[in-house]
TIZABA-299342 format. One record per residue (C-alpha): y, z, x negated; residue number from 1. Coordinates in pm, whole numbers, always signed. Each point is the difference from the previous one (the first is absolute). Example, Ala and Ser with C-alpha at 12.3 -4.5 7.8 and 13.67 -1.06 7.14 Angstrom:
- -450,+780,-1230,1
- +344,-66,-137,2
***
This chain:
- +11582,+21016,-9197,1
- -230,-210,-219,2
- -86,-272,+249,3
- -371,+27,-95,4
- -103,-32,+365,5
- +226,-300,+63,6
- -156,-337,+71,7
- +127,-317,-164,8
- +181,-219,+253,9
- +124,-269,-235,10
- +28,-54,-374,11
- +284,-214,-127,12
- +88,-118,-348,13
- +165,+327,-108,14
- -41,+245,+290,15
- -268,+139,+229,16
- +54,+80,+367,17
- -215,+291,+118,18
- -64,+163,+335,19
- +165,+338,+46,20
- -235,+280,+109,21
- +306,+190,+126,22
- +94,-252,+269,23
- -90,-346,+133,24
- +374,-72,+19,25
- +46,+12,-377,26
- -157,-157,-306,27
- -4,+81,-371,28
- +131,-247,-257,29
- -145,+49,-347,30
- +177,-164,-293,31
- -227,-119,-282,32
- +72,-72,-365,33
- -67,-370,+53,34
- +280,-249,-55,35
- -25,-367,+91,36
- +207,-316,-18,37
- -41,-361,+108,38
- -177,+92,+326,39
- -252,+204,-199,40
- -65,-260,-271,41
- +128,+247,-260,42
- -127,+356,+29,43
- -9,+317,-208,44
- -41,+377,+30,45
- +285,+216,-131,46
- -48,+375,-6,47
- +265,+181,+204,48
- +142,-311,+166,49
- -133,+97,+346,50
- +158,+346,-14,51
- +337,-149,-102,52
- -6,-262,+276,53
- -90,+270,+251,54
- +278,+235,-112,55
- +258,-282,+3,56
- -104,-107,+349,57
- +11,+360,+120,58
- +353,+47,-134,59
- +136,-324,+145,60
- -175,+22,+337,61
- +125,+358,+46,62
- +349,-109,-99,63
- -4,-285,+251,64
- -121,+234,+273,65
- +290,+232,-78,66
- +236,-294,+52,67
- -148,-74,+342,68
- -245,-278,-90,69
- -339,+44,+169,70
- -298,-18,-237,71
- -370,+78,+30,72
- +16,+287,-251,73
- -117,+340,+123,74
- -55,+210,-313,75
- -127,+17,-357,76
- -361,+102,-59,77
- -182,+109,-316,78
- -32,-270,-263,79
- +153,-345,+34,80
- -30,+10,+379,81
- +235,-17,+296,82
- -75,+84,+361,83
- +156,-266,+220,84
- +9,-97,+366,85
- -268,-244,+105,86
- +160,-335,+71,87
- -104,-362,+35,88
- +147,-184,-297,89
- +181,-316,+103,90
- -134,-321,-160,91
- +354,-72,-120,92
- +159,+163,-304,93
- +368,-14,-79,94
- +173,-43,-335,95
- +366,+88,-58,96
- +176,-148,-303,97
- +330,+103,-159,98
- -49,-198,-322,99
- -209,-312,-57,100
- -327,+69,-182,101
- -363,-100,+22,102
- -122,-238,+269,103
- +342,-74,+149,104
- +106,-151,-334,105
- -309,-220,-17,106
- +29,-101,+363,107
- +364,-104,-2,108
- +82,-53,-367,109
- +243,+292,-3,110
- +75,+152,-340,111
- -146,+349,-44,112
- +268,+264,+17,113
- +216,-188,+252,114
- +162,+261,+225,115
- -10,-91,+366,116
- +326,+37,+193,117
- -190,+201,+258,118
- -360,+119,+22,119
- -258,-270,+77,120
- -277,+98,+242,121
- -320,-207,+5,122
- -323,+26,+201,123
- -347,-74,-138,124
- -335,-42,+171,125
- -250,+260,-127,126
- -292,-229,-81,127
- -154,+7,-348,128
- -197,-319,+66,129
- +326,-187,+60,130
- +187,+173,-281,131
- +224,+206,+232,132
- +228,-296,+86,133
- +362,+20,+105,134
- +26,-14,+379,135
- +310,-64,+211,136
- +79,+234,+291,137
- -57,-288,+242,138
- -351,-66,-133,139
- -77,+374,-7,140
- +87,+24,+370,141
- -197,-313,+88,142
- -305,+138,-184,143
- +27,+328,+188,144
- +51,+199,-320,145
- +302,+180,+145,146
- +258,-45,+276,147
- +359,-111,-56,148
- +122,+351,+76,149
- -252,+152,-244,150
- +108,-235,-279,151
- +366,+84,+67,152
- -90,+371,-11,153
- -193,-46,-327,154
- +289,-190,-157,155
- +250,+269,+99,156
- -216,+283,-133,157
- -68,-192,-321,158
- +373,-39,-63,159
- +47,+373,+58,160
- -282,+80,-244,161
- +163,-234,-250,162
- +338,+171,+34,163
- -127,+357,-30,164
- -241,-63,-288,165
- +247,-221,-188,166
- +279,+257,+29,167
- -233,+279,-114,168
- -98,-203,-305,169
- +360,-82,-89,170
- +61,+370,-60,171
- -253,-2,-284,172
- +97,-341,-144,173
- -288,-192,+152,174
- +20,-334,+179,175
- -220,-79,+299,176
- -83,-367,-50,177
- -239,-48,+292,178
- -277,+175,+191,179
- -279,-57,+250,180
- -49,+195,+322,181
- -280,+14,+251,182
- +35,+120,+358,183
- -255,+159,+230,184
- -14,+14,+379,185
- -86,+332,+165,186
- -219,+16,+314,187
- +328,+38,+193,188
- +125,-330,-142,189
- +259,+148,-238,190
- +50,-149,-346,191
- +2,+223,-309,192
- +49,-70,-370,193
- -353,+27,-137,194
- -202,-40,-320,195
- +192,+103,-316,196
- +330,-36,-185,197
- -57,+25,-375,198
- +15,-195,-322,199
- -298,-196,+136,200
- +213,-138,+285,201
- +350,-16,-153,202
- +181,-165,-288,203
- +231,+249,-170,204
- +211,-59,-310,205
- +165,+261,-217,206
- +347,-38,-153,207
- -137,-236,-266,208
- -175,-219,+264,209
- -337,+133,-116,210
- -263,+14,+275,211
- -131,+334,+122,212
- -252,-161,+232,213
- -320,-204,+19,214
- +165,-298,-171,215
- -87,+177,-326,216
- -367,-47,+87,217
- +44,-350,+143,218
- +166,-121,-320,219
- -173,+239,-245,220
- +339,+110,-134,221
- -18,+380,-1,222
- -167,+330,+80,223
- -25,+16,+379,224
- -85,+370,+29,225
- +294,+103,-222,226
- +230,-218,+211,227
- -127,+163,+322,228
- +60,+341,-152,229
- +361,-93,-78,230
- +53,-152,+343,231
- -123,+314,+173,232
- +196,+235,-227,233
- +323,-187,+65,234
- -56,-4,+376,235
- -74,+372,+0,236
- +334,+62,-175,237
- +200,-195,+261,238
- +192,+182,+273,239
- -129,-128,+334,240
- +281,+172,+190,241
- +267,-190,-194,242
- -94,-332,+162,243
- +229,-75,+293,244
- -126,-148,+329,245
- -38,-372,+58,246
- +183,-131,+304,247
- -235,-170,+245,248
- +142,-243,+255,249
- -190,-51,+324,250
- +89,-249,+272,251
- -99,+62,+360,252
- +10,-307,+225,253
- +21,+65,+374,254
- -43,-291,+239,255
- -27,-33,+380,256
- -353,-65,+120,257
- -95,-342,+128,258
- +59,-20,+374,259
- +279,+258,-13,260
- +343,-144,+81,261
- +232,-13,-299,262
- +358,-67,+120,263
- +154,-6,-352,264
- -256,-261,-100,265
- +73,-213,+305,266
- +374,+12,-68,267
- -56,-98,-364,268
- -232,-286,+98,269
- +258,-146,+240,270
- +270,+29,-266,271
- -217,-180,-256,272
- -69,-281,+243,273
- +372,-38,+72,274
- +51,-38,-376,275
- -238,-296,+2,276
- -332,+162,-91,277
- -191,-167,+283,278
- -343,+84,-140,279
- +38,+376,+44,280
- -278,+116,+233,281
- +45,+375,-7,282
- +192,+276,-178,283
- -105,+362,-11,284
- +258,+249,-124,285
- -130,+327,-141,286
- +106,+281,-232,287
- -38,+51,-373,288
- +8,+346,-160,289
- +28,+26,-379,290
- -102,+349,-112,291
- +43,+128,-358,292
- -220,+291,-108,293
- -30,+208,-317,294
- -381,+15,+25,295
- -273,-259,-51,296
- -201,-166,+272,297
- -315,+194,+87,298
- -241,+28,+294,299
- +186,+313,+112,300
- +333,-184,-8,301
- -144,-289,+202,302
- -117,+248,+266,303
- +348,+149,+11,304
- +155,-344,+36,305
- -235,-85,+285,306
- +99,+318,+185,307
- +366,-71,-70,308
- -32,-353,+134,309
- -157,+115,+323,310
- +241,+288,+55,311
- +330,-140,-126,312
- +25,-358,-121,313
- -189,-189,+268,314
- -104,+11,+364,315
- -381,-43,-7,316
- +0,-123,+359,317
- +233,-295,-59,318
- +10,-47,-377,319
- -227,-52,-300,320
- +70,+132,-347,321
- -112,-87,-349,322
- +59,+182,-329,323
- +74,-233,-290,324
- -28,+139,-354,325
***
């Protein structure tokens, strides 16, 4: 397929989104040879860069799908193009950091190269006019950018992506410093990893701490296309099946509905008052289930959990339930 009959839906800094003549439910993402930095202030064209970013995204998105992470990828098309599910991109992007570099160093005065004790997940408002500012989950919810449950889902999936990509890179002596993800909402309300995962959206260091990513262009310190070639070649040589599963812990809270008598709660309330806690107005006693899984959170998993809650963990007539990620 050449895409010659596709209409342009949107043109970004380095990619084009086209309509898909094959189906209204899918779109075509075309990677260009453009490379930008500083919110587009620095721009260049580099022959072959689009093809390399496309091939890297294809490899990593397929790999993530194999590990149970839901993405918008459907298939590879001719040229630097991917067919993907049509989704509504959330106005919030997420960045996961394993090592301090870039903006986090400037923002907090952290020395570049500082290894975080655990991955740091940050949310940013997608707004070029405002410079894509950092946004707290509370503000994101208040602005209607996403719900609390959606942000928890995004954070969980991002940590799974971080684990699987980082472990794949370790095999070939690469270090995943940080990366950016975007998520899209399907018409059914499900969230999928969208956009791309390539040297344009990651920081990757080799065994000598040399960048194999867009930092080479940002800082004018090396040949970007050659670095992308090496990044892709190393990833191709890695064994995706050798990466073990990440354990996901899910908490299901089950509570009695308001208006439903809760004898354990009443007994506990009376006991607390006898101990001198006169201000206790009410106590509701529920159940907490902690479930460990060897698969990442996904829309399919959330559907399974909902069915499990209704059939096994809770009584929908008298109890409410909430899945906490």
